[in-house]
PyMOL CGO cylinders between C-alpha atoms (Angstrom):
from pymol import cmd
from pymol.cgo import CYLINDER

trace = [
    CYLINDER, -148.55, 161.90, 82.63, -149.60, 164.44, 84.66, 0.3, 1, 1, 1, 1, 1, 1,
    CYLINDER, -149.60, 164.44, 84.66, -147.56, 165.03, 88.11, 0.3, 1, 1, 1, 1, 1, 1,
    CYLINDER, -147.56, 165.03, 88.11, -150.16, 165.18, 90.36, 0.3, 1, 1, 1, 1, 1, 1,
    CYLINDER, -150.16, 165.18, 90.36, -150.60, 168.16, 93.23, 0.3, 1, 1, 1, 1, 1, 1,
    CYLINDER, -150.60, 168.16, 93.23, -150.39, 168.25, 96.76, 0.3, 1, 1, 1, 1, 1, 1,
    CYLINDER, -150.39, 168.25, 96.76, -154.25, 169.29, 97.41, 0.3, 1, 1, 1, 1, 1, 1,
    CYLINDER, -154.25, 169.29, 97.41, -153.21, 170.15, 100.90, 0.3, 1, 1, 1, 1, 1, 1,
    CYLINDER, -153.21, 170.15, 100.90, -150.79, 170.25, 103.64, 0.3, 1, 1, 1, 1, 1, 1,
    CYLINDER, -150.79, 170.25, 103.64, -151.25, 170.38, 107.41, 0.3, 1, 1, 1, 1, 1, 1,
    CYLINDER, -151.25, 170.38, 107.41, -147.79, 171.02, 108.02, 0.3, 1, 1, 1, 1, 1, 1,
    CYLINDER, -147.79, 171.02, 108.02, -147.93, 174.50, 109.08, 0.3, 1, 1, 1, 1, 1, 1,
    CYLINDER, -147.93, 174.50, 109.08, -143.71, 174.94, 110.46, 0.3, 1, 1, 1, 1, 1, 1,
    CYLINDER, -143.71, 174.94, 110.46, -142.56, 173.86, 106.96, 0.3, 1, 1, 1, 1, 1, 1,
    CYLINDER, -142.56, 173.86, 106.96, -140.78, 176.42, 104.87, 0.3, 1, 1, 1, 1, 1, 1,
    CYLINDER, -140.78, 176.42, 104.87, -142.91, 175.68, 101.67, 0.3, 1, 1, 1, 1, 1, 1,
    CYLINDER, -142.91, 175.68, 101.67, -146.29, 176.07, 103.84, 0.3, 1, 1, 1, 1, 1, 1,
    CYLINDER, -146.29, 176.07, 103.84, -148.26, 178.77, 103.18, 0.3, 1, 1, 1, 1, 1, 1,
    CYLINDER, -148.26, 178.77, 103.18, -152.39, 178.61, 104.03, 0.3, 1, 1, 1, 1, 1, 1,
    CYLINDER, -152.39, 178.61, 104.03, -152.28, 174.78, 104.02, 0.3, 1, 1, 1, 1, 1, 1,
    CYLINDER, -152.28, 174.78, 104.02, -150.65, 174.87, 100.66, 0.3, 1, 1, 1, 1, 1, 1,
    CYLINDER, -150.65, 174.87, 100.66, -147.51, 173.40, 99.38, 0.3, 1, 1, 1, 1, 1, 1,
    CYLINDER, -147.51, 173.40, 99.38, -145.62, 175.92, 97.46, 0.3, 1, 1, 1, 1, 1, 1,
    CYLINDER, -145.62, 175.92, 97.46, -142.75, 173.94, 96.74, 0.3, 1, 1, 1, 1, 1, 1,
    CYLINDER, -142.75, 173.94, 96.74, -142.06, 173.13, 93.13, 0.3, 1, 1, 1, 1, 1, 1,
    CYLINDER, -142.06, 173.13, 93.13, -141.97, 169.22, 93.34, 0.3, 1, 1, 1, 1, 1, 1,
    CYLINDER, -141.97, 169.22, 93.34, -141.63, 167.21, 96.77, 0.3, 1, 1, 1, 1, 1, 1,
    CYLINDER, -141.63, 167.21, 96.77, -140.30, 163.65, 97.17, 0.3, 1, 1, 1, 1, 1, 1,
    CYLINDER, -140.30, 163.65, 97.17, -142.43, 161.15, 98.75, 0.3, 1, 1, 1, 1, 1, 1,
    CYLINDER, -142.43, 161.15, 98.75, -140.84, 158.13, 100.98, 0.3, 1, 1, 1, 1, 1, 1,
    CYLINDER, -140.84, 158.13, 100.98, -137.72, 157.40, 103.42, 0.3, 1, 1, 1, 1, 1, 1,
    CYLINDER, -137.72, 157.40, 103.42, -137.22, 155.24, 106.59, 0.3, 1, 1, 1, 1, 1, 1,
    CYLINDER, -137.22, 155.24, 106.59, -139.83, 152.83, 104.89, 0.3, 1, 1, 1, 1, 1, 1,
    CYLINDER, -139.83, 152.83, 104.89, -142.96, 155.07, 105.38, 0.3, 1, 1, 1, 1, 1, 1,
    CYLINDER, -142.96, 155.07, 105.38, -144.51, 157.63, 103.08, 0.3, 1, 1, 1, 1, 1, 1,
    CYLINDER, -144.51, 157.63, 103.08, -142.86, 160.52, 105.05, 0.3, 1, 1, 1, 1, 1, 1,
    CYLINDER, -142.86, 160.52, 105.05, -142.51, 164.00, 102.76, 0.3, 1, 1, 1, 1, 1, 1,
    CYLINDER, -142.51, 164.00, 102.76, -138.73, 164.56, 102.02, 0.3, 1, 1, 1, 1, 1, 1,
    CYLINDER, -138.73, 164.56, 102.02, -138.79, 168.21, 100.84, 0.3, 1, 1, 1, 1, 1, 1,
    CYLINDER, -138.79, 168.21, 100.84, -140.37, 169.26, 104.26, 0.3, 1, 1, 1, 1, 1, 1,
    CYLINDER, -140.37, 169.26, 104.26, -138.10, 172.13, 105.84, 0.3, 1, 1, 1, 1, 1, 1,
    CYLINDER, -138.10, 172.13, 105.84, -138.34, 173.26, 109.78, 0.3, 1, 1, 1, 1, 1, 1,
    CYLINDER, -138.34, 173.26, 109.78, -138.04, 176.63, 109.31, 0.3, 1, 1, 1, 1, 1, 1,
    CYLINDER, -138.04, 176.63, 109.31, -140.08, 179.95, 110.02, 0.3, 1, 1, 1, 1, 1, 1,
    CYLINDER, -140.08, 179.95, 110.02, -138.54, 181.73, 107.03, 0.3, 1, 1, 1, 1, 1, 1,
    CYLINDER, -138.54, 181.73, 107.03, -141.17, 181.01, 103.89, 0.3, 1, 1, 1, 1, 1, 1,
    CYLINDER, -141.17, 181.01, 103.89, -139.86, 179.31, 101.05, 0.3, 1, 1, 1, 1, 1, 1,
    CYLINDER, -139.86, 179.31, 101.05, -141.30, 178.45, 97.32, 0.3, 1, 1, 1, 1, 1, 1,
    CYLINDER, -141.30, 178.45, 97.32, -143.34, 180.94, 95.13, 0.3, 1, 1, 1, 1, 1, 1,
    CYLINDER, -143.34, 180.94, 95.13, -146.66, 181.98, 96.14, 0.3, 1, 1, 1, 1, 1, 1,
    CYLINDER, -146.66, 181.98, 96.14, -148.39, 180.91, 92.65, 0.3, 1, 1, 1, 1, 1, 1,
    CYLINDER, -148.39, 180.91, 92.65, -147.04, 178.01, 92.55, 0.3, 1, 1, 1, 1, 1, 1,
    CYLINDER, -147.04, 178.01, 92.55, -149.12, 174.57, 94.22, 0.3, 1, 1, 1, 1, 1, 1,
    CYLINDER, -149.12, 174.57, 94.22, -146.21, 171.82, 94.60, 0.3, 1, 1, 1, 1, 1, 1,
    CYLINDER, -146.21, 171.82, 94.60, -146.49, 168.51, 92.29, 0.3, 1, 1, 1, 1, 1, 1,
    CYLINDER, -146.49, 168.51, 92.29, -145.32, 164.91, 93.55, 0.3, 1, 1, 1, 1, 1, 1,
    CYLINDER, -145.32, 164.91, 93.55, -141.74, 164.62, 91.70, 0.3, 1, 1, 1, 1, 1, 1,
    CYLINDER, -141.74, 164.62, 91.70, -141.32, 161.55, 92.95, 0.3, 1, 1, 1, 1, 1, 1,
    CYLINDER, -141.32, 161.55, 92.95, -142.20, 158.56, 95.40, 0.3, 1, 1, 1, 1, 1, 1,
    CYLINDER, -142.20, 158.56, 95.40, -140.02, 156.02, 96.55, 0.3, 1, 1, 1, 1, 1, 1,
    CYLINDER, -140.02, 156.02, 96.55, -142.81, 154.30, 98.57, 0.3, 1, 1, 1, 1, 1, 1,
    CYLINDER, -142.81, 154.30, 98.57, -142.64, 150.42, 96.69, 0.3, 1, 1, 1, 1, 1, 1,
    CYLINDER, -142.64, 150.42, 96.69, -145.79, 149.26, 98.52, 0.3, 1, 1, 1, 1, 1, 1,
    CYLINDER, -145.79, 149.26, 98.52, -147.86, 152.17, 97.66, 0.3, 1, 1, 1, 1, 1, 1,
    CYLINDER, -147.86, 152.17, 97.66, -150.96, 151.16, 95.26, 0.3, 1, 1, 1, 1, 1, 1,
    CYLINDER, -150.96, 151.16, 95.26, -150.40, 154.97, 93.48, 0.3, 1, 1, 1, 1, 1, 1,
    CYLINDER, -150.40, 154.97, 93.48, -146.78, 154.41, 92.83, 0.3, 1, 1, 1, 1, 1, 1,
    CYLINDER, -146.78, 154.41, 92.83, -145.80, 153.14, 89.25, 0.3, 1, 1, 1, 1, 1, 1,
    CYLINDER, -145.80, 153.14, 89.25, -141.94, 152.76, 88.38, 0.3, 1, 1, 1, 1, 1, 1,
    CYLINDER, -141.94, 152.76, 88.38, -141.55, 155.70, 91.32, 0.3, 1, 1, 1, 1, 1, 1,
    CYLINDER, -141.55, 155.70, 91.32, -143.81, 157.79, 89.73, 0.3, 1, 1, 1, 1, 1, 1,
    CYLINDER, -143.81, 157.79, 89.73, -147.25, 158.60, 91.57, 0.3, 1, 1, 1, 1, 1, 1,
    CYLINDER, -147.25, 158.60, 91.57, -150.07, 157.93, 89.77, 0.3, 1, 1, 1, 1, 1, 1,
    CYLINDER, -150.07, 157.93, 89.77, -152.51, 159.38, 92.36, 0.3, 1, 1, 1, 1, 1, 1,
    CYLINDER, -152.51, 159.38, 92.36, -154.95, 162.71, 91.30, 0.3, 1, 1, 1, 1, 1, 1,
    CYLINDER, -154.95, 162.71, 91.30, -153.49, 164.36, 94.17, 0.3, 1, 1, 1, 1, 1, 1,
    CYLINDER, -153.49, 164.36, 94.17, -152.42, 163.97, 97.35, 0.3, 1, 1, 1, 1, 1, 1,
    CYLINDER, -152.42, 163.97, 97.35, -152.81, 165.34, 101.09, 0.3, 1, 1, 1, 1, 1, 1,
    CYLINDER, -152.81, 165.34, 101.09, -149.94, 165.73, 103.52, 0.3, 1, 1, 1, 1, 1, 1,
    CYLINDER, -149.94, 165.73, 103.52, -150.17, 165.58, 107.15, 0.3, 1, 1, 1, 1, 1, 1,
    CYLINDER, -150.17, 165.58, 107.15, -148.66, 164.93, 110.53, 0.3, 1, 1, 1, 1, 1, 1,
    CYLINDER, -148.66, 164.93, 110.53, -147.24, 160.96, 110.87, 0.3, 1, 1, 1, 1, 1, 1,
    CYLINDER, -147.24, 160.96, 110.87, -145.40, 160.81, 114.37, 0.3, 1, 1, 1, 1, 1, 1,
    CYLINDER, -145.40, 160.81, 114.37, -142.79, 164.11, 114.29, 0.3, 1, 1, 1, 1, 1, 1,
    CYLINDER, -142.79, 164.11, 114.29, -142.76, 163.66, 110.23, 0.3, 1, 1, 1, 1, 1, 1,
    CYLINDER, -142.76, 163.66, 110.23, -144.46, 164.88, 107.54, 0.3, 1, 1, 1, 1, 1, 1,
    CYLINDER, -144.46, 164.88, 107.54, -146.26, 161.83, 105.59, 0.3, 1, 1, 1, 1, 1, 1,
    CYLINDER, -146.26, 161.83, 105.59, -148.52, 161.28, 102.69, 0.3, 1, 1, 1, 1, 1, 1,
    CYLINDER, -148.52, 161.28, 102.69, -152.22, 160.55, 103.69, 0.3, 1, 1, 1, 1, 1, 1,
    CYLINDER, -152.22, 160.55, 103.69, -152.92, 159.55, 100.15, 0.3, 1, 1, 1, 1, 1, 1,
    CYLINDER, -152.92, 159.55, 100.15, -150.74, 156.43, 100.89, 0.3, 1, 1, 1, 1, 1, 1,
    CYLINDER, -150.74, 156.43, 100.89, -152.36, 153.32, 100.02, 0.3, 1, 1, 1, 1, 1, 1,
    CYLINDER, -152.36, 153.32, 100.02, -150.81, 149.94, 100.73, 0.3, 1, 1, 1, 1, 1, 1,
    CYLINDER, -150.81, 149.94, 100.73, -150.90, 147.60, 97.52, 0.3, 1, 1, 1, 1, 1, 1,
    CYLINDER, -150.90, 147.60, 97.52, -152.65, 144.83, 97.67, 0.3, 1, 1, 1, 1, 1, 1,
]
cmd.load_cgo(trace, "trace")
């Protein structure tokens, strides 16, 4: 199984975001009943490695169509603003 990459992140205030790209090793999606990015860290100090593009390490959103055994099986995901949180924009409710 290949870890899906984070193809775009719109959360500029996140420490891992450099030029709309997430540079964490991996992120976790899901918390509080929505597809939020649990890895987001609001900080002006930049973190992560410039040559790393984040992957989705785990997905805790049980009703997402891309979730299989807590693993994301989408080709890639985008993260954007949802209220005051960073959230997976690739989330699709399982039918």
